[in-house]
C-alpha positions in Angstrom: 136.4 98.8 101.4 134.7 101.9 102.7 136.2 105.4 102.1 136.6 105.9 105.8 138.5 102.6 106.3 140.8 103.4 103.3 141.6 106.8 104.7 142.4 105.4 108.1 144.8 102.9 106.6 146.6 105.6 104.6 146.8 107.8 107.7 148.0 105.0 109.9 145.3 105.7 112.5 144.0 102.9 114.7 142.0 102.3 117.8 143.4 99.9 120.3 141.8 96.5 119.9 141.3 95.2 123.5 140.8 91.6 122.4 144.3 91.4 121.0 146.0 93.9 123.3 147.3 93.7 126.9 148.1 96.0 129.8 150.0 93.9 132.5 152.4 94.3 135.3 154.6 92.4 137.8 155.8 93.3 141.3 157.8 91.3 143.8 156.1 90.5 147.1 158.2 89.8 150.2 161.4 89.8 148.1 160.7 86.5 146.4 157.1 86.0 145.1 156.4 87.5 141.7 152.9 88.8 141.4 151.4 89.1 137.9 148.5 91.5 137.2 146.5 92.5 134.2 144.0 95.2 133.4 141.1 93.9 131.3 139.4 97.2 130.3 141.2 99.8 128.4 140.9 102.0 125.3 143.0 104.3 123.2 144.3 105.2 119.8 147.5 105.2 117.9 148.4 107.4 114.9 151.6 106.2 113.3 153.3 107.6 110.2 156.2 105.2 109.3 157.7 107.8 106.9 157.6 110.6 109.6 157.4 108.9 113.0 157.6 112.3 114.7 154.0 113.0 113.5 152.8 109.9 115.4 150.9 110.0 118.7 149.2 107.7 121.1 146.9 107.9 124.1 145.2 105.3 126.2 142.9 104.9 129.3 142.8 101.9 131.7 139.8 101.1 134.0 141.3 100.4 137.5 138.4 98.2 138.5 139.4 95.8 135.7 142.6 94.7 137.5 143.0 91.0 138.1 145.9 89.1 139.7 144.3 85.7 140.3 143.6 86.5 143.9 140.2 88.3 144.5 141.1 89.7 147.9 144.3 91.2 146.5 142.3 92.6 143.5 139.9 94.3 145.9 142.8 95.8 147.9 144.4 97.1 144.7 141.2 99.0 143.9 141.0 100.4 147.4 142.3 103.8 148.7 145.7 102.5 149.8 146.6 101.5 146.3 144.8 102.7 143.1 141.8 104.3 144.8 139.4 103.3 142.0 136.4 104.9 143.7 138.0 108.3 143.6 140.1 108.0 140.4 138.6 105.2 138.2 141.1 105.4 135.4 144.8 105.8 134.7 145.9 107.3 131.4 148.8 108.1 129.1 149.1 110.8 126.4 152.2 111.1 124.2 153.9 114.5 123.6 156.5 113.3 121.2 157.5 110.1 119.4 161.1 109.9 118.1 162.5 107.1 115.9 165.6 105.3 116.9 168.2 104.0 114.4 167.2 100.4 115.1 163.5 100.9 114.3 162.3 101.3 117.8 160.8 104.5 119.1 161.1 106.7 122.1 157.6 107.7 123.2 157.6 110.7 125.6 154.4 111.7 127.4 152.5 112.1 130.6 151.3 109.1 132.7 148.5 109.8 135.2 147.8 107.4 138.1 145.7 108.2 141.1 145.4 111.8 139.8 149.2 112.2 139.9 150.8 113.1 136.5 154.4 112.4 135.8 156.5 112.5 132.6 157.3 109.1 131.2 159.6 108.1 128.3 159.4 104.5 127.1 161.0 102.6 124.2 158.4 101.0 122.0 158.7 98.8 119.0 156.5 97.6 116.3 156.2 93.8 116.2 154.8 93.4 112.7 154.6 95.1 109.4 150.9 94.5 108.7 149.6 98.1 108.0 146.0 97.2 108.6 146.5 95.7 112.1 149.8 96.8 113.6 151.1 95.6 117.0 153.2 97.8 119.2 155.0 96.7 122.4 156.7 98.6 125.3 158.2 97.3 128.5 159.3 99.7 131.3 159.5 100.1 135.0 158.1 102.7 137.3 158.2 103.5 141.0 154.7 103.0 142.4 155.4 105.6 145.2 155.9 108.3 142.6 152.1 108.0 142.0 151.0 107.6 145.6 150.4 103.8 145.2 151.8 103.0 148.6 149.6 100.2 149.9 149.7 101.6 153.5 152.2 100.9 156.2 152.1 97.1 156.0 152.5 96.9 152.2 155.0 99.7 152.0 157.9 97.3 152.7 156.4 94.0 151.6 155.9 94.9 148.0 158.7 96.1 145.7 158.7 99.8 144.9 159.5 98.9 141.3 156.7 97.8 139.0 157.5 96.2 135.7 154.9 97.2 133.1 154.2 95.5 129.8 152.0 97.1 127.1 151.0 95.3 123.9 148.7 97.3 121.7 147.2 95.8 118.6 145.5 98.4 116.3 142.2 98.1 114.6 141.3 100.6 111.8 139.2 103.5 113.0 
């Protein structure tokens, strides 16, 4: 094992492995159809100290053009100016400010989420899914209001798509 790899394992510092990770979402269309989407290009890093979780941090970036919902016309619309506006703002991002442990082993992750150039505070509850120190897996599920970030979809989509977006993050770490 290299000295750099050994140091990364002791520090609990990992890059996000895109092959074993996922950034996905669901919305409701016309009050009854659930639309599933996933972003396929993202990167980031997690620093996690299980002894002192408050020293931990995470950040990630997601390429908007990598969104896929199973419907190419919808994918193109999501990248357009009425939704994510990928030509103007090609990425969304998150950076933690603070990670606070909870008594049950989960963590509150506080930070700033930026979508379409709009930054809002976000607090999510995350949990670690495994105890493998070399390749940890973290998961968070939360909801947000798409209008808070200017993702309106224009006048037709404003009422046909739920305001609430369910987000699911699964980050598998790979040693730096």
